[in-house]
C-alpha positions in Angstrom: 2.8 -66.0 -2.9 -0.6 -64.4 -3.4 -2.3 -63.3 -0.2 -6.1 -63.4 0.2 -8.2 -61.4 2.7 -9.2 -63.2 5.8 -12.8 -64.2 6.3 -13.2 -61.7 9.1 -12.0 -58.8 6.9 -14.4 -60.0 4.1 -17.3 -59.9 6.6 -16.4 -56.4 7.8 -16.2 -55.2 4.2 -19.6 -56.7 3.3 -21.1 -55.1 6.4 -19.7 -51.7 5.4 -21.1 -52.1 1.8 -24.5 -52.9 3.2 -24.4 -49.7 5.3 -23.4 -47.6 2.4 -26.2 -49.0 0.2 -28.7 -48.4 2.9 -27.5 -44.8 3.6 -29.7 -42.0 2.2 -28.1 -38.9 0.6 -27.8 -35.9 2.9 -30.1 -33.0 2.0 -28.4 -30.2 0.1 -27.3 -27.4 2.5 -28.7 -24.0 1.9 -26.2 -21.2 1.5 -26.1 -18.9 4.5 -26.3 -15.9 2.1 -27.4 -15.7 -1.5 -25.4 -12.5 -2.1 -22.8 -10.2 -0.7 -23.8 -6.9 0.8 -24.1 -4.4 -2.0 -23.9 -0.6 -1.3 -24.5 2.0 -3.9 -24.3 5.8 -4.0 -24.0 8.5 -6.7 -21.2 10.9 -6.5 -22.1 14.2 -8.3 -19.4 15.0 -10.8 -19.4 17.3 -13.8 -20.4 15.2 -16.8 -18.4 17.5 -19.1 -15.2 16.3 -17.4 -15.7 12.9 -19.0 -14.9 12.4 -22.7 -14.2 9.5 -25.1 -10.6 8.2 -25.0 -9.4 7.8 -28.5 -7.0 5.0 -29.6 -4.2 7.6 -30.0 -4.6 8.8 -26.4 -4.8 5.3 -25.0 -1.7 4.3 -26.9 0.2 7.4 -25.6 -0.8 6.6 -22.0 -0.4 2.8 -22.1 2.2 2.2 -24.8 0.1 -0.5 -26.6 -2.0 -0.1 -29.7 -5.7 0.4 -28.9 -8.3 -0.7 -31.4 -11.3 1.5 -30.6 -12.5 4.6 -28.8 -13.6 4.0 -25.3 -16.6 6.0 -24.0 -16.9 6.9 -20.4 -19.8 4.4 -19.8 -17.7 1.6 -21.1 -15.1 1.9 -18.3 -15.1 0.0 -15.0 -13.1 1.7 -12.3 -12.4 -0.5 -9.3 -10.3 -0.7 -6.1 -10.1 -3.4 -3.5 -9.7 -3.4 0.2 -8.0 -6.6 1.5 -7.1 -8.6 4.5 -3.4 -8.0 3.8 -1.3 -5.4 2.0 1.4 -7.7 0.7 -0.7 -10.2 -1.2 0.0 -13.9 -0.9 -2.1 -17.0 -0.6 -4.0 -16.0 2.5 -4.9 -12.5 1.3 -8.6 -11.9 0.4 -10.4 -8.9 -1.0 -13.2 -8.4 1.4 -14.4 -5.2 -0.4 -14.5 -4.5 -4.1 -15.5 -0.9 -4.9 -16.5 -0.2 -8.5 -17.1 3.1 -10.3 -19.4 3.4 -13.3 -20.0 6.7 -15.1 -23.7 7.4 -15.9 -25.8 10.4 -16.8 -26.3 11.2 -13.1 -22.6 11.2 -12.4 -20.3 8.6 -10.9 -22.1 5.5 -9.6 -20.0 3.9 -6.9 -21.1 0.3 -6.2 -19.4 -1.6 -3.3 -19.5 -5.3 -2.8 -18.8 -6.3 0.8 -17.9 -9.7 2.0 -19.4 -9.8 5.5 -17.9 -13.2 6.2 -15.6 -15.6 4.2 -18.5 -17.7 3.0 -19.8 -14.7 1.0 -16.7 -14.3 -1.1 -18.0 -16.3 -4.1 -21.2 -14.2 -4.2 -19.1 -11.0 -4.1 -17.0 -12.3 -6.9 -20.1 -13.1 -9.0 -21.4 -9.5 -8.6 -18.0 -8.2 -9.7 -17.8 -10.6 -12.5 -21.1 -9.3 -13.9 -19.7 -5.8 -14.1 -16.5 -7.1 -15.7 -18.4 -8.7 -18.5 -20.1 -5.4 -19.4 -16.9 -3.3 -19.5 -14.6 -2.6 -22.4 -11.8 -1.2 -20.2 -10.9 -1.5 -16.5 -9.0 1.3 -14.7 -7.1 0.8 -11.5 -4.4 2.4 -9.4 -1.6 -0.2 -9.0 -4.0 -2.9 -10.1 -1.6 -4.5 -12.5 0.7 -5.5 -9.6 -1.9 -6.0 -6.8 -5.7 -5.9 -7.4 -6.0 -7.8 -10.6 -3.6 -10.7 -9.7 -5.3 -11.0 -6.3 -8.8 -11.2 -7.8 -7.6 -13.6 -10.5 -6.3 -16.0 -7.9 -9.6 -15.8 -6.0 -11.6 -16.5 -9.2 -9.3 -19.5 -9.7 -9.8 -20.8 -6.2 -13.6 -20.7 -6.7 -13.2 -22.3 -10.2 -14.6 -19.2 -11.9 -11.5 -18.3 -13.9 -12.6 -19.9 -17.1 -15.6 -17.7 -17.5 -13.9 -14.5 -16.1 -12.2 -12.3 -18.6 -10.5 -9.1 -17.6 -10.8 -6.5 -20.4 -8.2 -4.0 -21.5 -6.5 -2.6 -18.5 -5.1 0.9 -17.7 -3.1 1.2 -14.6 -3.1 4.9 -13.7 -0.2 4.6 -11.3 2.3 3.9 -14.0 0.9 6.7 -16.3 1.0 9.2 -13.4 4.6 8.3 -12.6 5.7 9.1 -16.1 4.1 12.5 -16.0 4.4 13.6 -12.3 7.4 11.9 -10.8 9.9 14.5 -12.0 8.0 17.2 -10.1 6.5 15.4 -7.0 8.7 12.3 -6.5 6.6 9.6 -4.8 3.3 9.1 -6.6 1.0 7.7 -4.0 -2.7 8.4 -4.5 -2.9 10.8 -1.6 0.3 12.6 -2.8 -1.2 13.0 -6.2 -4.5 14.4 -4.7 -2.5 17.0 -2.9 0.0 17.9 -5.6 -2.3 17.7 -8.7 -5.7 18.6 -7.3 -4.6 20.7 -4.4 -6.6 18.7 -2.0 -5.7 16.9 1.2 -7.7 14.1 2.8 -9.2 14.9 6.2 -10.3 12.2 8.7 -9.4 9.5 6.3 -8.5 6.0 7.4 -4.9 5.2 6.5 -4.6 2.2 4.1 -2.4 0.4 6.5 -5.2 0.2 9.1 -7.8 -1.3 6.7 -7.0 -5.0 7.4 -7.0 -4.7 11.2 -10.3 -2.8 10.9 -11.9 -5.7 9.0 -10.7 -8.2 11.6 -12.2 -6.0 14.3 -15.5 -6.1 12.5 -15.3 -9.9 12.2 -14.9 -10.2 16.0 -17.7 -7.7 16.8 -20.1 -8.2 13.9 -20.8 -4.5 14.0 -21.0 -3.2 10.4 -20.5 0.4 11.7 -16.9 -0.5 12.3 -16.4 -0.7 8.5 -17.8 2.8 7.8 -14.3 4.4 7.6 -13.2 1.6 5.2 -16.2 2.2 2.9 -15.6 5.9 2.9 -11.9 5.5 2.2 -12.7 3.2 -0.7 -15.2 5.7 -2.2 -12.5 8.5 -2.1 -10.0 6.2 -3.8 -12.4 5.6 -6.7 -13.4 9.2 -7.1 -9.7 10.2 -7.2 -9.0 7.4 -9.7 -11.7 8.8 -12.1 -10.4 12.3 -11.8 -6.8 11.2 -12.3 -7.6 9.2 -15.4 -9.3 12.1 -17.2 -6.7 14.7 -16.0 -3.9 12.5 -17.5 -5.8 11.9 -20.7 -6.4 15.6 -21.2 -2.7 16.3 -20.6 -1.7 13.6 -23.1 -4.0 15.2 -25.7 -2.7 18.7 -25.0 0.7 18.6 -23.2 1.2 22.3 -23.3 -1.9 22.8 -21.1 0.1 21.5 -18.1 0.8 24.2 -15.5 4.3 23.0 -14.5 7.3 22.8 -16.7 8.4 19.5 -15.1 5.1 18.0 -16.3 5.5 19.3 -19.9 9.1 18.0 -19.9 7.9 14.6 -18.8 5.1 14.5 -21.4 7.8 15.3 -24.0 9.6 12.2 -22.9 6.4 10.2 -23.2 5.9 11.5 -26.8 9.5 10.8 -27.6 9.2 7.2 -26.3 6.1 6.6 -28.4 7.8 7.9 -31.5 5.9 11.2 -31.8 9.2 13.1 -32.1 7.8 16.4 -33.4 5.4 16.8 -30.5 8.2 15.8 -28.1 10.4 18.6 -29.5 7.6 21.1 -29.1 7.4 20.1 -25.4 11.2 20.4 -24.9 11.3 23.8 -26.6 8.4 25.0 -24.4 10.5 24.5 -21.3 14.0 25.2 -22.6 14.2 28.7 -21.0 13.1 27.8 -17.4 14.1 25.5 -14.6 14.1 22.5 -16.9 16.4 24.2 -19.4 19.4 21.9 -19.2 17.6 18.6 -19.3 15.2 19.9 -22.0 18.0 21.1 -24.3 19.9 17.9 -23.7 16.9 15.8 -24.7 16.3 18.0 -27.7 20.0 17.8 -28.8 20.1 14.0 -28.5 16.8 13.7 -30.3 18.0 15.9 -33.1 21.2 13.9 -33.4 19.2 10.6 -33.6 17.0 12.2 -36.4 20.3 13.2 -38.2 19.4 16.8 -37.9 23.1 17.5 -37.4 23.2 21.3 -37.6 20.5 21.6 -35.0 22.1 19.0 -32.7 25.5 20.7 -32.9 24.0 24.1 -32.1 22.2 22.7 -29.0 25.3 20.8 -27.8 27.4 23.9 -28.3 24.8 25.9 -26.3 25.1 23.4 -23.4 28.9 23.5 -23.6 29.2 27.3 -23.5 26.6 27.5 -20.7 28.8 25.6 -18.3 26.0 23.2 -17.4 27.2 20.5 -19.8 28.2 17.1 -18.5 31.0 14.9 -20.0 28.5 13.2 -22.3 27.8 16.5 -24.1 31.5 16.7 -25.1 31.3 13.0 -26.2 28.3 13.7 -28.4 29.7 16.9 -29.8 33.0 15.2 -30.7 31.1 12.4 -32.4 29.1 14.9 -34.5 32.3 16.7 -35.7 34.1 13.5 -36.4 31.5 11.3 -38.0 28.9 13.7 -39.5 30.9 16.8 -40.4 34.4 15.1 -40.9 36.0 18.0 -39.0 38.6 16.0 -37.2 40.6 18.9 -35.8 37.5 20.4 -34.2 36.4 17.0 -32.9 39.9 16.7 -31.4 39.6 20.0 -29.5 36.2 19.1 -28.1 37.5 15.7 -26.9 40.5 17.3 -25.2 38.1 19.9 -23.5 36.0 17.0 -22.3 39.0 15.2 -20.8 39.9 18.4 -18.9 36.3 18.8 -17.8 36.4 15.3 -16.2 39.7 16.1 -14.5 38.2 19.2 -13.0 35.1 17.5 -11.7 36.7 14.5 -10.1 40.0 13.6 -8.3 42.7 12.6 -10.7 42.6 8.8 -10.3 38.8 8.7 -10.1 38.5 10.8 -13.3 40.8 8.6 -15.2 38.9 5.5 -14.2 35.5 7.0 -15.2 33.9 5.6 -18.4 33.4 9.1 -19.8 37.1 10.0 -19.5 38.2 6.7 -21.0 35.8 7.2 -23.9 37.1 10.7 -24.5 40.8 9.5 -24.2 40.3 6.8 -26.8 38.5 9.2 -29.0 41.3 11.8 -28.6 44.0 9.2 -29.5 42.1 8.1 -32.6 41.5 11.7 -33.7 45.2 12.5 -33.3 45.9 9.9 -36.0 43.1 11.1 -38.2 44.2 14.7 -37.9 47.7 13.7 -38.9 49.3 13.8 -35.5 48.9 17.5 -35.1 
């Protein structure tokens, strides 16, 4: 059965419609601020320390093919200070610090959100710099800064006209070069170990969010001075680190530490520049990185089917007493498959089995993957050598 509205309800609806028709539109509210607070300073840096990044250098550092040379003035360096360190929906970047290289030096421009209603204006200022850049450079920005800013652009419906250009995350590049020597690659650790500098009177990053909330309560901008100074230091270190790493990738033997040369050799090897990788490994094959360098060099020679060179290097490791079980496996493979010297391969396999038994308790050794590999290889070689 179809139900019709009561006469009373119809009267109320008519009355409401009359009120809506008679209502006048509210005047548009004026924005509290038409921009965020912008701070700018010039950091004097040697202009000669900056140089164009060639496609080859960028490819070595990032592992992706680059299409063009990037000049210093085409790069936007940036770092954010946020209301939380773990990201998430409620996290906001209240400060975006940007570095631009000019004739005077490094121009550091900081966009500060004095209150939450200024976020959109801060994002617009940053968006303008993004549109001019051919490359952005961050420290851990791929995991934190860029996704955070992209989410904020989306919330303000600015994502369609906001394009992030080619991105170099210096943290990952630094880890590949310095982790072998210094371990943890935080920015302050890199400053100390690479540049020989230690920050004095610097606000720890963990205290940045609570400092901003303290400012929101007091309204005193002076509370944020340590945050602004911390952000400037981060950007300056980011610029120095990029060009230091680029220079090392261009000339790996200029590194002062053997661990760094060895790590650069691994980068070249991974990128397919095997000859340069071998140069790096040979350069450190007589120092503290001797065993890992000769091992990498031997394995690389084996992959390139430079069998005589690989056998010589594996033999060097075996005789030195620093060889692991995998050296015996590789050497046995060479004699079996490349040289067809089954009797010699058999001897090497047996020596490898004994090595495993000496290094581990009996049962643990026999369960190890290396021992089982050598044992199977030994049985097969016995048949190939005619059971001798």
